N, C-alpha and C positions, 0 to 999 in steps of 0.2 A: 302549099305542101311542102317545097323544099325548105322552107323556113322551119316549118314543125320537124323535120327530119334533122336539120342542123341542131335544133334546140335539144332533141331526143340524144343525138351524138354526143353533145357536149356534156349532157347530164350524165350520159354513161361514162364518159371519159373521165369526168370529174369524180365519179364513184368509183371508177377503177385507179385513179391516182390515190384517193383517200384511202382505199382499201390497201394500197400497195406500200403507202408510207407509215412509218410509226418512229416513236420518239423513245430513246433510252435516256432517263435522268440520271444524275449524278449518284443518287444512291441505289441503282438499280443495274442489273444485267440481265441480258436477254437471250432466249433461245429461239431460232427460227426452225420450225418444225415443218416438215411436208409430209403429209399423211401420217402423222404421229411420229415419224422419224426425225431426228435432229440434223439439221442440215448445216446450221453454224450457229456458233456462239459470239454474242456481242457483248463486251466488258466495257467499252469506252461510252460516255455520254454523247448524244448527238440525234441526228435524223438519218434513218435508215430506210431502206424499200425491200420489199418482199414481193413475191409473185401473188397477185391478188387471187381472191378464191380459191388457192391453192395452199399457200403458205399460211402459217398461223404463228403466233408469238407466244412465249412462255416467260413471263417477268420473274424474275428472282430478285430479292431484297438483298445486297450486299453489306448492309449495315450491321453492327453488332447487335443481336437480338438476345432478349432476356427470357429465363425460364425459371419459376418459382417452383419449388419442391414443397409438397404438403408436409405439414408436422409429422414427425416420425418419433415414436418412442424406441430408444435404443437401450439395451442393456449392455453396459462397459464391462471391461474385464474384471473389474473388482465387483461386479454384480450390482453395481449402482444403475438405476433407471435414469435415462436423460431425455429430455423432449428436445429434439434438435429441428432446427428450422434453417434451410439453406437456399440457395440459388446459383444458377449457373448463367454464363453468357457465351454464346457463341455466334458464329457466322458461317455462311455457305460459302466455301471455298472451291467448290466443284459443281456448278450448277447442271452439268449434265448428268453426273451420277446422282445428284439430288433428284433430278427428274425421273431417272429411271427406277430409282429404289423407293422413294417416297412420293415426290411430286406435290406435297401440300404441307404447310407450316403446321395446320392442327395435327395432322398424321404423325409428323415429326416429333411434335410435342408430346403426343401421347406414347411414344416409343422411348424418348429420350427422358421423359420424367421419372418412369420405373427404373431406368438404367441409373439414373443420378441418386435415386433414394436406395437402390439395392447396393450401389458402390459406397455411399456415405456410411449406411448401417453396417456394412461388413468392416469398413476400415476403423470407424469408431469404435465398434464392437471389441476390437483387438487392444484399444487402448484403455487405460485407468480414467477415472473422473479428473484426477490432478493432472493427467497428461493433457487431456482434451482442454483443461482449462488455464493450460500453462502456455509458454511460448513455443510448445511444440506444435500448437494448433495452426500456425501458418504452413509448416510441413505437412500437416494432414491434409490442408486443402490442396496443395501442389499435388499430392498423391492422388486424390480423388480426381483432379483435374486429368492428370496423365492416363489414368485408369479408364476414365469416362471417354477421353480423347480416342483411346484404341478402339473403343466401340462404336464411336461417332464417324470414324473414317469411312466405315461402309455406306454411310449417307450422305457423304460428301460434304461434311461439315467439320469444323474446327472448334473445339472448346477452349476458349481462350481464358477463361477465369472461372472458379468456383469459390464461393463464399458461404461460410456459415454464420448466419445471423445470430442464432441463438442456439446454445448448448448447456441447458439448465437442468436442474431437478425438478420434478413435478412440484406444483405448490405444496401439497401436503408434506412431501419429503423434505423441501425446503424449510418449510415451519419447523419440523421436527429437528432438523439439522441446526437450525437458527437458536431454537430453545435450549439445544444440548449445549451448542458452543457459548451460549449466555451463562449457562449454569457453570461451565466448565471455568470460564473467565472469574465470574464471581467468587468461585472456590480458590482460583489463583489469588484474586485480590485479597480475600479473607487470609489466605496463608501468609501473603506477603505482609499484610497488616499485623499479624500476629509475629511474624519474624521481627518486624521494625520494633514492636512493643518489647518484645524480649531484648532484642539488642538495646533498646532505650534503657531498660531495666539495668543492663549489664553495665551501660555507661555509666548511668547514675550511681550504681553500686560502687564502681571503681572510682568514680570522683568523690563520693562519701568517704571510701577507704582513704583516698589520697588526702583528703581534708583531715581526717583524723589522725594520719600518721604524721602530716605537716604539722598540726596543732601539738601532737605529742613530743614531736622532735624540738618545737619552737619552745614547750614548757621545759623540756628536758635542757636545751641550751641556756633558757633563762635562768633555772634553776643553777646551772653549773656557773653561769656568770654573776648570778647573785651569790653563791657561795664562795667563788673567787674573790668578789668584792668585800664579803664579810671577812674572809681569811685576811685579806689585805689590810681591812680595817682594823682588825684585832692586831694583825702583825704591827701597824703602826703605833696603835695605841700601847702595845707591849714594849716597842722601842722606845715610846717617849716615857713611858713609866720608868724604863731602866735608866734612861737618861738623869731625869729629874722628877723623882717620886712626888715630891712636894707640888712642883708645878702641876704634875698630871692630876694629884688629888684635887688640887684648888680648879682646876679646868673642868674637872667632872662635876664638883659642886656647882661651879657656875652655870653648867648645862642643866643640872637637876633643878637650880632656881629658875631658870628660864621656861622649863617645862611645868614646874608644879605652879610657879605663881603667876598666873594668868586670870584674867576677869572672869572666865566662864567655867573655872575648875572649883571644885569643892572647898569651902572654907576649912582651914587648917588651924586646930589650936593647939600651940605647942609651948613649952616653956622657954624662956630666953634663953636659958643656957643649955637648950637641946644642942645634940651634936650637929643637928641640921643646919643651925645657925652659927657654928663654931668660927667661921671666917668672919661673920659679922661681929663676933665678941673680940676676937683677936684685933679687928680693925679699931674698935672703939678703945682697946688699950693702947 
C-alpha cells in the first residue's frame, strides 16, 4: 500500500513539475498569465517555471513576419488606372499590448491588411503614373511604412518595411499604350528617314553644284592658259618673222610639208612649179 502511495505521489509530483516548467525558444517571447492577467514577460530563451494549474503561458513570435496585400486597382492623380501589389514586414515589439488588443496573429492580419491597402491606395492616388514608376517609388514606400506604423503601434507591433511588388497598368491599358507608343515610334522613324533623305538630296545637289562649278572654273582656266599659250606662240612667230622673214617663211613651209606629206593623207596632184614646192625648185637650181 505504501509503495502504491509513493508511486502515485511521484507521478503527481512529476506532473506538477512538468506543468510548472516551460521553454522559450530563441525565436519566441512569452507572457505568463494568471487567471488571464499578465504576471510577467519572458523575452530571453531558456527554461522557466510557473505555478502549475494556475499560471498559463502565451507565446509570441518575435521574428519578422510577412503580410501580403491583395491586388488593388488604384486611380492615380493623372486618372491612370494602376494594378498594385504590395506586402509589409512587421514584428511584435510589445507582446503585452499585442495580447491585450489583438491576441491572435490571424486577427492582427485581418486588421493590418485593410490598413495597408487603404494607406497604399491613398498615397498612390495622390501621385501620377510617372511618379509611381520613377525613383520616387522608394520614398513612397517609406511614407506608406511610416503611416502604417502609426496605426500599428496600438497593437504593439512595428512595421519594418513595405514593398510594392507591382504597380502597372491593367493588361488592356498596357496593350493600348504599347500600340500607341509603337505607332509614335514608327512615325518618328519615318520622319527621321524623310529628313535624312532630304538632307541626302541637299548634300548631293551641293556636291553636283560644286562639281559643275569646279569643272567650269577648270575649263575657264584651261581656255585662259590656252589663249595665253596661243598668244605667246603668235608673239614668238611674229618676233621670228620680224627678225628674218625668209627663214620664217622657210620654217612654215617645212612644217606644211611635214603635215601634208604623210602616208595616210590624201594624194595631192600639183604642178612642179607650184608655189607649194617653191623651195624644192630653188634647191634644184
